[in-house]
N, C-alpha and C positions, 0 to 999 in steps of 0.2 A: 396778778402777776402770772403769767408760763413761768414757771423753774425752766422748762425743758429751752426757750425762743428767748426768753428775758424780755419781754415784749406784754403791753394791757390787752388780754382779750376775753371775750367771754373762755368761761372755766367749767371744768365739766368734776363735781362731786362723785359719779358712777365712772368708773373704767371697765370695758367692755371683756367679754369672758368668752367663750368657745374657742380658746386661743390651739388651743389643739386637734380640736374637732368640734363637732355638730353635737356631742354632747358634753363637753368637757362646763363644767362650772366654776372651775378656778380660774381666779385671778392672779394677775401680776400686781397689781398696786392697789388696794383693800384698805378702808382705814374704820370700818361698821365695827371693831370690838370696844363698841363706850364704857365696857363694864367693866375691859379687862386693861391689861397692861398696854395697849399698842402706839398709846402717845400722851395718857395721862402721867402726871410726871412733870413733864417738861410742857409740854401744850394745854390747852384746853379747849382749842381745839382740832379741827385735822388740816384746815386749808392751812393752819400758822405753821405746821410742819414741811408743805409742800403745797405746791397747788400745779395742777397741768392744763392748760388748753383742751378744750374743749375740738377741737381741729388738731390742735398734735396729736390725743391721744387717738383721735380715730385713724389719723393716718400710721401714726407708727403701731397700732395692733393691726389693722388691718394688712400691713406689711407684712409683717410678722407671720401671720394669719398665711399668707401667699406663700412665704418662704417656705414656711413647714412643709407646705400642703404640695408646696412645687420640690421640694431638697431635702427635705429632712427625712431621718430614719427614726423607727421608733423600736423600743424595747417595752415592752408593754407600756408605762403609761409615761413613763423616760421618749424626750425626745430629743434629737440634737439635728441643728439645721449649718447648714453651711456656707455661706455666698460671700463671692467676690463685691468690694464696696461698688465697683463702676460695675457689675453683670456679668464679670468676666464668666465662662465654662471653669468647672472645676471638675478634677477626679471623686467621686464618692466614698468616700473613707465606709459607707455601709458595705459594700461589693470587695470581692477578693478578687489578686490581680487577673486572677484566669478570666472573670468576667469582663475586667477593663479591658483587656488584651483584644479581647474576642472580638469587643465594640469597637475599638480601633482601628485594628490590622482585618478585618472582616473575616474571608474566608483562608489568610494566610495560615502553614502552619506552627503550632503553638509550638514552643522552644523546652528542650528536655533538656538543657545542660546549663550550668551554671553561668558560661559567656554569654550563649543566645538569649538567655533569661535576662540578664543584664543590660544588654545594647536592645531590644525590645519595652524593657520598663525606661531607658534613655531615653528612647523613640517617643513612647508615649507621651513623656512627661513635657518633652520637647516641645510638643502640638500644644501642650495647655501652656507651657510656655513664654508661645511666641503673643498670647493675648492676655500676657500679664507685664503690666510695664514696670521698671526698677521701684517703684512708689505705690504700688500697685496693695490694695491691702486683702487680708481675707481673716473673716469670721466667724467662728465657733460658738455655737452656743446651745447651751442644755438645758432641758426648760425639766421638772418636775414636781409632782405634786404634795408637797409637803402636809395640808390637811384637803379634804373635801374642797375646801371654799378656796386654798390661797396655793400659787401657782411660785416656786420656788427657782431661781436660779443656778444650778449647778454647777457651770462652768459656762465661763467666757472668758475668750480668748480673743487677742488680735495680730494676727499675721505679718511681713510680707512676704508679697505672693512666691518669691526666689527661696524665702525661709522655710513655706509652708512644703514646696513642691520639696526642699533638699531632705526634709524630714520622711515626708513619704517615701521618698526613692531607700534612702536607708532604711526603713521597714521593710519594705517592698523586697531589697538586696538580702537582707539578713535573714528576715523571720521566715524562708524557706524550704519549700520539701517536695517531691513528686506526688502530685495529687491526682489520686485515681478516682475519686467518689461523683465526679461532675460529670455530665453527659454534655455534649455539643447541641450550642441550638439548632434546632428543627432535623434533630437524630428523634428515629424511631424510639419507644418506651426501652423496647429491647435491647437495643444497640448497647454495645461493652464501652464502660464509662470512657473519658479523657483521661490521659497517664499522662500529663505535662507537668515544667515546676513552675509551682504558684505559691502564695502566701497568701493562707485561708481569712476568709473575712472575721470580724468580732463574734458575729451570733456562731458562726462556726465553730472560735474557739472556745465559747461561753458551754459550747453544745460537747466539746470532747474534753472538758475538763470537768463538767460536773453531770453531762447524760440530758436528756429530755427531761427529766421530770425532776424542773429547778424551778422552785420558788418565784413569785416576781421581787420579794423582797432581796433576796441573792442575787436572782438577772440583774440588778438594776445597781446595789454596788458592787457586782463583777464589774459592769460594765464601764464603771466610774475606773474603773483601777485599769483595766486594759486600754482606755484612751489616750493617758499617759506615755502611753507605751510608742502608740502611733504618731501623738501630735509632738510630744519633748523628748521622743528618744531614751525613756524611763525603762530601767531593763525591766523584762518579764517577770512578774513575783516566782517567787520558790515553788507556793504552794501550787498555783495553776500548774507549773512543770509536773511536780510531784503526783500530782491529781490524776494531770492528763494520760501520765504513764503507767500509773496503775492502770488507769482503766485499761490503755491497751496489752497490760501485762496480763490480763484476762480475759479472754475471749470469749472462755464458755457462757460468761452471762449475756451477750449479744448477739444480734444476730449478723447474720456477713459484711451484709454492708454498715451496719454500725461500726465491726470491727475494724474492715479497711479506712471508714473515714476517719476515726480515734486514731488509729495507728499512723496516721500519715498525716494530722494534725501536730500528735504529741512530740513530731520528730520532729518538725518545725518550732515546734516549741522549744524543744530541746535544747535546737542548733541554736537559735536566736540567743538561748541563755547563758550557754557559753560563747557564742559572739562576744557578748557583752564585756565578759571577763579575759576574752582577749584569747580565746581555742577558738581555732577554726575546725571545725568538722566540714566534709566533702557530702555532696549526696551520692557521687558514685562510692564504689569500695576503695577505701584507704588503705592499703597491703603493710601502710608504713607505720601504721595506727597498731601501737601493739598492747594497747591500754587490755585488763582484764577482761571488764567486762566486755568493751565492744568486739574481742575475740570470742568470749562466748557466745555472744548476738549471730558472729557468724557462721560460730559452728552450729546452733541451733536452727539455721537459714539452711545451713546443708541437709541434716539431718527430716527438715519439714519437706526440702524441694526434691528427694532423695526419694522418701512414701508417697508423694504426691503423681511422682512420674512411674513407683512402679502400680500404684493402683492406676493409672493409667492406662499401664499393658494388660491389667487384669480388670479393666475396664467398671471398678467401683468409685462409688459415691460417697464419701464420708471424710468428716474433718481426720485428718493427721494426730501421729500423738504426739508432735511436737507441738501442733498449738493446740490440743484439750490439755498438756502438761506445762504447759507456759509459763503461769503464774508460779507453779512448783520450782519449774526449771530457773527462774528470778530471787527465788528466795533458798534454796539448795542446788546450785547450778551443778557439781561435781556427784551426787548421786543422781540426779536426774540424768546426766549426760551416759551415764551406768545404762540405767530405762532404756533408753532411747536406743542406745548402740545392740542390747536386745533385740531391741521391738521391733529393727530396719535385718535383720539380719535371715531371717526367713522372706523378706521380700527382696536382696540383693542376690540371696539361691535360686528363684523363681526367674530373676532377671534374667538368666544365664549370662552373665558379662555385660548387659547393654549397659547397666549401672557402675562399675569396676571404675572407672574413669574420677565420676563424681565419691565414690567409696575412698579413692585412692587420697583426693584434693582432702576430704573432712579427714583422715587421718593425718596430712601433714597441717595441716589445723590445733588437731589435738596435739600433733607436737609439741607445736609452738606451745600452747598456752600451757602445757607439761614444765616445761625449761627446763634445766638444767637440775633444779634440785624439786621440783614439783610443787613450787610454793603457789602457786595459783590454783591448783588443781584442787580446789578446796570445795567449803559447802560455805561461805561467808557469801550473804547477799550480793548480789548484783547492786551495780546503780544503774538509772535510768540511759545512759549511753550505749548498755546492751541495746537497746529499741534502735538505735540508730545503725549499730550492727545488721540485726535482725534485718532491719528494710534494707541498707543499701545491698548485703547480699541476695535476696530476692530480688530489686531490681535487675542487677545482674546477670541472675539468672533469666532472666524476662527478656530482657535486652539480648544475650547472647544468643537465647534461641533463636528471637524475630531477626535477628541480622543472619544467622544461619540460612 
C-alpha cells in the first residue's frame, strides 16, 4: 500500500538522494538504521511504519529537485524553495527589492523617497497578483542536512497567494533605507553605485550583522531566524540590530565599500525594529525628532561633511576625523564633540568663509542638544538611532548638493 496515494502498487525500499545537487548524499526518507532506534520498539520492519510507491517517490523527489534547481536559493548546505501550486510566477525572497524592481521596471529610474518606493512595490506585487487567484496557494520549503545521510525539513509553510504578497509588501515597505552599494545592471565596474530606496536581501542582512567571516553553522541558524521576519511579520531580533549597529559604528575595521554597505543595512534594520514597536523613522532628515542620540548623529554628520568639503578644497584624500572617531563618539559623545570641534577649526579658517553656513547650522544643532540645562551634552553612550540621524543628514547633504 502506498501511504501517499492510498492505492496498492509496487513500493520502493530505497528513496532517491542528490535532492539539493549532484553531490548530495542525504535523503528525506530513510530507514536503514536497524541497529539504532529509527523504528525499533514500535515495528520490526521499516515497511510497517510507512511505505511509498516507487512511482510516487520518483515523481515527488524529481519534482523537488527541479523546483530547487529552478527557483531555490542556497545558504551553504541550506536550501529554500518557493513555488505556487499551479506554477504561478512569484517574487524571489532571495533577492533584495532593488533587484526585483529593476527586473520589473527595466530602465525606469528607481525611487529615492518613501512614497515613490511604496508605489513601485505596489505595482510590482500587483503584477504577480494577477496570476494568483483567490484560492491560489504558495509553498515555502526549507531543507538542511541533519547528518551526512539524512535531510531534514527545517521549514514548511503554505500561504494563500494574497497573504504571501501582503507579507512581502509589509517587509519591503518597513525594512527600507537608501542602499548605495549596488551597481546598476549593465554599468561598468567603475561606475558609481546606485542610491535608491530599497530592502536588503537576507544574505546581505547576515553580512551586515556578522561580516564576511561567518561560520556555516551560524549562517544557517541566522537564516532560520530572519525567515520569519519576512514570511510571518515577526520582529527583527534585537541582537541582529545591535550587532549591525556596532559594526556600522566602527568603520576603521572595514574597507570603504563594506562600511557603506553595513551602514545602509544597519539603518534599514534599526528602522524596521522601531517600526515594529510603533515608532516611525523617516529616511530623510526629521527636524522634529529631538531624541538625544538622533541629534548627536546629525551633529556627527555635520562634522564629517564640513571636513570632507575642506579636504576637497585642499585636494586631500583621507578619512575624516568624524569617521575615524565614530566608535569613540558613540561611547563618549560629549568628549568626542570637543575633540572634533578642535579638529575642524583649522579647516574652517582655511576655507575663507566658504563653510561658514555649515558651521552656523552645526552650532544651532549643538545648541539644541545642549538645551536649557545641558542635560543631553554628557558622555552617556548613544543608542543605535544615532546612525539614523547620521545617515539621514549625510543623505540630505548629498541630495541638496545634487539639486543645486
